[in-house]
C-alpha positions in Angstrom: -10.9 41.4 5.1 -12.8 38.2 5.8 -12.2 34.7 4.5 -13.8 33.8 1.2 -17.0 31.8 1.4 -16.5 28.0 1.1 -17.1 26.7 -2.4 -19.8 24.0 -2.4 -21.1 21.7 -5.0 -23.5 18.8 -5.3 -21.8 15.4 -5.0 -23.4 13.9 -8.1 -22.0 16.6 -10.5 -18.7 16.7 -8.7 -18.1 13.0 -8.9 -19.3 13.0 -12.6 -16.7 15.7 -13.5 -13.9 14.0 -11.6 -14.6 10.5 -12.8 -14.5 11.7 -16.4 -11.2 13.4 -15.7 -9.8 10.3 -13.9 -11.2 7.9 -16.5 -13.2 6.0 -13.8 -16.8 4.9 -14.0 -19.0 7.6 -12.4 -21.0 5.1 -10.3 -17.8 3.8 -8.8 -16.7 7.2 -7.6 -20.2 8.1 -6.5 -20.5 5.0 -4.4 -17.1 5.7 -2.7 -18.3 9.2 -1.9 -21.6 8.0 -0.5 -19.8 5.4 1.6 -17.5 8.2 2.9 -20.6 10.3 3.7 -22.3 7.3 5.3 -19.3 6.7 7.5 -19.1 10.4 8.2 -15.6 10.7 6.7 -16.8 13.2 4.2 -19.0 16.0 5.5 -22.2 16.6 3.5 -25.5 18.3 3.8 -29.0 17.6 2.5 -31.3 20.6 3.0 -28.8 22.0 5.4 -28.9 18.8 7.5 -25.8 16.6 7.8 -27.7 13.7 9.4 -30.1 13.6 6.5 -27.2 13.4 4.1 -25.7 10.5 6.0 -29.1 8.7 6.0 -29.7 9.2 2.3 -26.1 8.2 1.4 -26.7 4.9 3.2 -29.9 4.3 1.3 -28.3 5.2 -2.1 -25.4 2.7 -2.0 -27.2 -0.7 -2.5 -29.3 0.5 -5.5 -26.2 2.1 -7.1 -24.2 -1.1 -6.6 -27.0 -3.1 -8.3 -27.5 -0.7 -11.2 -24.7 1.8 -12.0 -27.2 3.9 -14.0 -29.5 4.4 -11.0 -30.3 8.0 -10.4 -32.6 9.9 -8.1 -33.1 13.7 -8.2 -32.0 14.1 -4.6 -28.5 13.0 -5.5 -28.0 16.6 -6.7 -29.2 17.9 -3.4 -26.4 16.4 -1.4 -23.9 19.2 -1.1 -20.2 19.0 -0.1 -17.6 21.6 0.5 -14.9 21.4 -2.2 -12.1 21.6 0.3 -13.5 18.8 2.4 -14.0 16.7 -0.8 -10.5 17.3 -2.0 -9.1 16.4 1.4 -11.2 13.2 1.5 -10.0 12.2 -2.0 -6.3 12.7 -1.0 -6.7 10.6 2.1 -8.6 7.9 0.1 -5.9 7.8 -2.6 -3.2 7.4 0.1 -5.1 4.6 1.8 -5.6 2.8 -1.6 -1.9 3.2 -2.4 -0.8 1.8 0.9 -3.3 -1.1 0.6 -2.1 -1.9 -2.9 1.6 -2.0 -1.8 1.1 -4.2 1.2 2.0 -7.8 0.5 -0.5 -10.5 1.3 0.4 -12.7 4.3 2.4 -15.7 3.3 0.8 -19.1 3.3 1.9 -21.4 6.1 4.3 -24.2 5.1 1.7 -26.7 6.3 -1.0 -25.2 3.9 1.4 -25.2 1.0 2.3 -28.9 1.7 -1.4 -29.8 1.9 -2.0 -28.0 -1.4 0.9 -29.8 -3.1 -0.5 -33.2 -1.8 -3.8 -32.3 -3.4 -1.9 -31.4 -6.7 0.0 -34.7 -6.7 -3.2 -36.6 -6.0 -4.9 -34.9 -9.0 -1.9 -35.6 -11.2 -1.9 -39.3 -10.1 -5.7 -39.5 -10.8 -5.0 -38.3 -14.3 -2.2 -40.9 -14.7 0.7 -38.3 -14.8 3.6 -37.9 -12.5 4.0 -34.4 -11.0 6.4 -31.8 -12.1 7.8 -28.7 -10.3 6.6 -26.5 -13.1 3.0 -27.7 -13.0 3.1 -27.7 -9.2 4.1 -24.0 -9.3 1.3 -23.2 -11.9 -1.2 -25.0 -9.6 0.0 -23.1 -6.6 -0.2 -19.8 -8.3 -3.9 -20.5 -9.1 -4.9 -22.1 -5.9 -2.6 -20.6 -3.3 -1.6 -17.1 -4.4 0.0 -16.3 -1.1 2.5 -19.2 -1.4 6.0 -18.4 -2.6 8.0 -20.3 -5.3 10.5 -21.5 -2.7 7.7 -22.8 -0.4 6.1 -24.7 -3.3 9.3 -26.3 -4.4 10.3 -27.4 -0.9 6.8 -28.9 -0.3 7.0 -30.6 -3.7 10.4 -32.1 -3.0 9.3 -33.2 0.5 6.2 -35.0 -1.0 7.8 -36.5 -4.0 11.3 -37.0 -2.7 14.2 -35.0 -4.0 14.9 -35.9 -7.6 18.3 -36.0 -9.2 19.0 -33.6 -12.0 20.0 -34.9 -15.4 19.6 -38.3 -17.0 19.3 -41.4 -14.9 22.4 -43.6 -15.1 22.2 -47.2 -16.0 22.6 -49.5 -13.0 25.4 -52.0 -13.1 25.1 -55.4 -11.4 28.5 -55.3 -9.7 31.8 -53.7 -10.4 33.9 -56.8 -10.4 31.7 -58.9 -12.8 32.8 -59.5 -16.4 
């Protein structure tokens, strides 16, 4: 008994079916598949030629990125083996998951301090004194890789550490009546 013949399907219909099942835009998945074919990470054939499939995939990506509804008849002539496609999708999903779980590198303390200086300069130009809360809001928008601790330390270094609570009234001297 021999092995069953490999199941093959055209990339356009395959990505259309899978994108509907996953709830993704079809063009997005098709572009990813064409990129994989262009980088030779996903084996494909066009008229039984793998090099032609690679060449056509490279040509198809820019128009698809510009217009998600772009379609050319030869899209349905690019054929992939279903087992190869499933393997590529599994690898692509794992790569995406690991990329999403990686934390971005932290901002250097010097960059955070420069950003806080800029924040304080902007606040002073608007006639306001800075606050830790607004400094953190500014940092989240401008320096997303900065941590809260880094921002507060930089703020305190630039502004000088403030005492908590109400300011106390200053007395002239303890011995005076």
